[in-house]
Each structure stands twice: as C-alpha cells, then as structure tokens.
N, C-alpha and C positions, 0 to 999 in steps of 0.2 A: 751692187746695194748702195744705197746712200750717195748717188751721184750728185754733186753739187755744181754750182757755175759762179762767176765773178759778178758783183754787183753791177758792173758796167754790161755784161752780158745779159743779166736779167732784164736791164731796161730796154735792150735792143729786141728782144723776143717776145715781150710781155704782151704786145698787141695781137700776137699770133694764139695767145691762150684764150681769148674771149670767144664764147660761141653763144648764138641765140638761145641755146636750151638751158645755159648755165650761168653761174654768177660770175659777176666781173672780179678780176684778180687785181687787187690794188698795187700800185708801183712802190718798189721799196723806197723806204724813208730812212732817215738817219735814226740810228737806233738809240735807245735808251735802257742802260743796264737794269734788267728785271727778269722776274721769271713770269713768263706769260702763261696762264692757265687757259687752255683751249676747251671749247665746247665738247660735251661727251654726250653719249646715249649708252642706255643699257647699264649691264653689269659693270661696277667699278670696284670689284674685290681684287684683293692683292694677296698674291702667295708666292714666296721666292721659289724661282726655278721651275715654274710651270708656264704653260701657254699664258701669255699676258693679254688682260682684258682690255687695256687700253695703252696707247703709246704712239709717238711719232718715229717713224723709221726713215723717212727722208724728207728733204727740203727743196722746194721747187723755186721758181722764179718768183719776185715779189714776195706776198705773204702766204704762197702756197705751201702745203705740207700734207704729207700723206702717212697712212698708219692704219689703226686699229682702235676702235671704240664699241664697247659691249660686244666683243668677239665679232664685229661685223667690218668689212673693209670699208675705210673712209677716206675722205680728204678734208682740209681745211682751207678757208679763205679767211685770214684774219684769225680770228677765235671762233668763228661760225663753223660748225661740222655739216658735212654733206655726205649722205649715204651713196656709196657706189650703187647704181641700180642693178639688181639681180631679179632673175626669173623666179627665184625662190627667196623671198624676204627674210626667211628664218635660216638661210644658209649661213654658215660662219666662214671667215677668212680675214685676210688683212691685204693692203697695199704694202708692197715691200720698197718699191722706188718709184721716182718720177723724173723725167728728164726736162730740159729748159723749155720745152714745148708743152707741158703739161700732159704728155703721155706717161701713163702709169703703167707698171707691172704688179700684178698680185696674186695671192694664191687663194683658192677655195677649199674647203674640207667638206668631204662627203662620205657616204658609205663605200665608195668605191675608192677611197684615197683622196689624195691632193691633186688638184689641177690648177694650171696656170691661166692667166688671162691677162689682156692689156685693155686699158680704159683711157678715152681721152677725156680731159676735164669738161664737164657740161655735157657729154655726150649721153644718148638715150639708152644705151646698151653696151655691155661689155664685148670682147672679142676673145673667145676661148683659143688657147693655143695648143696644137696637137702634140700628143705625146709628152707634155710637160707636167712634171709633178712638184716643183718648187723645192726640191732637195732639202728637206727639213727647214723650210721657210728662208732659202735663200735664191735669190734672184736678182738681176740688175739691168739696167737701160741706159743707153748713152743717148747723146743729143741727136745723133743720125737715125734712132728709132730700131737699133739692134738690141734685142733682148736675150739675155745668157741665163741659164739655168743648167741643172741636170735633169735628163730625161728619165723615163720610167725604165729604160734599158740599162741605166747606169753608165750613161755617156755624157759629155758635156755636150750641149746643144745650143745652137744661134737660131733664134726667130727674127724675121722682118715681115711688116705687113700681115700678121697673123699667118705666116707661113714658116716652116721649117727649113732653113736655107743651109744649114752646116752642121756637122758633128766635129767635136773636138778630140783628137786623137790622144791616146796615152803616149807620154814621151817615148822615144825610140829606145832610149837605155833603161825603161822601167824594167823591174823584174818581173817574173812570172806571178800571176795571180792578182795583178794591178788593176784597178777600176777607178773611175772618176766617182768621187763620193759628194763632191760640193763643186759648184760653180759660184763664186761669191761676188764678182765684179768685173765691170767693163769701164774703161775710160774713153775719152773722145778721140784718142789715137787709135782706138780699136783693140788695144791691149787687154786681154782677158785673163782672169784670176781664178784659181781654183785649188782644189785639193785631190790628191790622189792616195788611195789606201792600198797597201799589199797585205795579203792574207793568204799564204800559200804554204802547204806542207810538202817538203822534198821527197819524193817517193823512195829514193834510195837510201835516204839516212833518217826520215822521220822529222828533221828540223824542221822547226816552224818560222817562216819569215814573215814579218809582220811590221807595220810602221805606217804613218801619215805624213805626207811632206807637200810642199807648196809646188804648184804647176803655173807657169805663165805662157799663155800662147800669144805672142807678139802680134800686134796689129799689122806689121809689115809683111805677114806672111811665112816668116821664117819658121824654123822647126820649134816646137813646144820646148820649154826650158824648166829645169827644175832648180829654183833658188835654194841655197844651202838651208836644210831644216833645222830646227830647233833640236836641243838634246832629248825631247820626248816627242809628244804628238804637236804638229806644227799647223795651228788653225790661222789661216789667212783670211781676212776679212774685207779688206779693201784697197783700193789703190788709187793714187793721184795722177795727174797728167805728166809727171817725170817718171812714172813706174816707181815710186815709193810705195812700198807695200806695209801695211800694218796688220796686226793681229795679236796672237798670243801663244805661249808654249803652254802645253796642259800636261801636268806631272800625274795628275789624278791620285787617288780614285775619286776625291770630292772636289775641291774647289782651289787647287792648287795651280792657279793661272797666274802667268807672268806676262805683262804686256812687253810686245815685240815688234821691232821695225827692221825691215830689211830696206836698205838704201841703193838707189841706182848707183851703178850700173849692175847691181846684183851679181857681182863677181865674188863677193866674199859672204861670210855669215853673217846673219842679222844680229842685231843686238837689242838689249832691254835696258830702257830708261830707269828701270825699277818700278815698284809699285807706289802707291799714295802713302805718305808717311804714316797715315792712320790705319791702314789696312795691309796686310802681309800679301793679298793677292790681287789681281786685277786684270782687265783685258782691254785692248782697243779694238773698238768696233767700226770705226769711219774715220776717214781723213778728208779734209777739204780738198778741192781740186787743185788749187794752186798755191794757197798760203800756209800750208804745212801746219795744219793744227789737227791734232788727233784727240778723239774722245772714246770713252769706253765707261767701265763701271769698276770700282773698288769693292772687294769682297773678302769676306772671313769664311774658314771652314764652318759648316753648319754646325758642328759640335763645339765651336769656340766662338759663339757669336757675340764679341766684344761690342761691336757697333753694327748696325743695319748697312746695307749695301750703300755706296754713294757714287753719284756721276763724277766722273774725272775728266781732266782736259790736259793736254800737253801743247803748248805752242811752240813750233820750231824744235829747236835742240835743247830747249829749256827742262827744268823739272816737271814731274807730273804733280798737278794740282787737282784740288778739290772745286766742284761746282756747288753754290749754296742749296741746302735742302729746302723743299717747300714747307716742312714743318720740322721742329727739332725732333730728333730721335726717330725719324721717319725715313724710309729707304727712298732711294732715287737711282736712276740709271740713264745713260745717254747713248743714243744708237745714231745720230745723223750730225753732220756739221756742214756748213756752208762757207763760202769765201766771204759772205756778207757778215761772218762772226755770229750767225745764229747756231745754236745747238738744240737738237730736238730729241725728246725721249718721254720718261714718264716719272711721277713722282707722288708719294703718299702723303696726303694733307693731314691736318690734326685730327681729323675725324676717322682716319684710317682708310679712306677711299683712294683708289688710285686714279690720277689724273694725267692726262695727255699735257705735256709743257713744252715750252721752247724758252731757252734761256737767250736773250738779246744781249748784244755786246758781251758775248760771253767770256772773252779772254779778259775783260775787265773784271769780271765778277770771281773769277778763278782766285783760289787762295790756298796757302799752305796750312793745314790743319794744324801744325805745331807752332804757328807763328802768333 
C-alpha cells in the first residue's frame, strides 16, 4: 500500500499514464507548502474509527492520487475527482494503491464480501482479481505491476496481469495454527511485507498460543523471514526500497498504538521514536520510497479525548511532528507519502465535513505542537 516514487522517476514515466479515454495527468511542479483540498463526491460524514467516507490512500506520478470519496473508489488528477467505472455505480469500495504507471489496485464491498480489482487510469473498466478479498482493506502494487494482498483462503497472494501467480508461504519456523492475516506492502525490489497470526490451543496441555508478528518475503526468492516483533501485536504497514519497515505496536484494548520502525538489515528488534508530544498514542501508516519520511495518525484513548486525531510526520531519524489541521479542533489523518514530499490523507473542515487532502511540501509544514 502507498507505494511512492521519486520526482525524477515520475517525470520519466508520466507520458505512459495518458490514455485517450482518460484525463491527462499533469507533470510534477515545484511545490508550495499548503493543504490542498481535493474534489469530493457523496457522503462527507466523519466518525472516528469507522470505514472512512473520504481520503487519499496513495500518491502516484505527477499530481495523481487515489483513494475513496463518498464511499466510492476514485482517483484524482490535481484536485479533480474521477470515479473508477463500475458495472454497478452504487457499489462501494476504495482504491488502495497506485504504481508509477497509473495502475491501481482497489477493493469493492458487496453482499458476498470484499473483492479486489485493478484499474488503469483512464480505462473503461476494472479487472477483477480472482480469490482476492482485500484483507481488511490492505493491498499494494509495485511498478512492475505485481499486486499483493491476502486471499480468501487466508494466504498471502501475488497477482500479475489479472492472474494469480504465487502464494506466499507461512515462515518455516512458524508455530502451529499460524496463518497470514494481512499482506500490506511490496516495493520495487519485490520484497513483500505482511503479518501472520498464531491462534492455537495445545491439545496436551490446553495452553493457548497466540500472537501477531511481521513477515517479510524477500524479493530475491529466499525464505520468508520474521522481523523481531514488538512487545504486543506487531502491525507492519509499509516498507521502502531499502527494506525499512514502518507500522505500530498495539497494546489494546482501545487505542494504545505506538509508532514503530524496523531498520534494515532487520537483524534486531525495531524501535519506537515515540508519539507526537500532544498525543499519547500514534501509528505509522506509510513511508516514502527512498527519502525516509514516515506518516500516520496521532491518537487518544476514546474515553480520554483531550484532542482529536492529528496527522503526523517523521522525517528521517528526527522527532515525530504534527501536520497542520484543516480547521482548528478538527481531526486529520495521514495515509500516504511520496518522495516528492506530498502527504495524502483526510481532514475535517470547519463545517464538520471530511475532505480528501494532500499536504504539499509536507516536511516544511510539520511542526512540534509544544513549540
């Protein structure tokens, strides 16, 4: 999810994004620090911790962005919103990721559950992916066109050109009762990131073995690896081209999230840079491909809501900082970041409406709430 690319790479591949059926995608220009509010359709309601009505989930070449608007899968060129064409225009879903060539992966929701699809910017129709269920809204795609997610059979799966081409094995040293619960990222080296969960009762003793831990399937074809887990549930969300992994530790039962980073070569335990100074909890949801910028959301426990959620950013090894809110006292959240210093997400405006947004020159806007 949230695969990004360098500004130079965006310029090279941009011409291939244009199709006769779709809108032209503007070239990357020098950014100005601001919160760019994108066009939206349909429902703009906001409620914390439920399926989001609006938001940017990934950033492509030039000014292409993808996500959800009015609970429908959409993409944007600049601030203009475009619906992904569906056979049933009332079906809900979201676009989860886009690669450098404008190829998207998304999920649709229906009476039979969730289903995955790919879509090329400007094309007339989507391509359904067999046996794909979006694994709780997680999927990703790299620039070579490989799509990863969890399948309905609770295995990690890889698709290419609309076909299922590979299943991702549980690590050889995984304990009994272990299955793949999420596949969250793939980089351009072919490294694939996910999570496995063990839930097993030992027949002889009645002991219950359980836990969630990271899994990395290396792009070089070597055996699946288990990066060191956090103290509690280890949620890995994204990885960059160097195999740096970001995510969060979840202590539960509510919103006790701690941002977490696993540094290459992934031989030791990950570490937390701490939460935003104004909030006790937070997550990392995405990392840029090569510039080591991580983004996510700062949180409070729902029973101790001193402040609303706020989008956060960490540049390199520095401190976690806040991104400006769209309106004072209103929630914001960040889900995508690019090498071009764009951050995508959503924010509530002064009227209480949730809007899809992009922070441009994001690292220049980030600030310490205590300063």
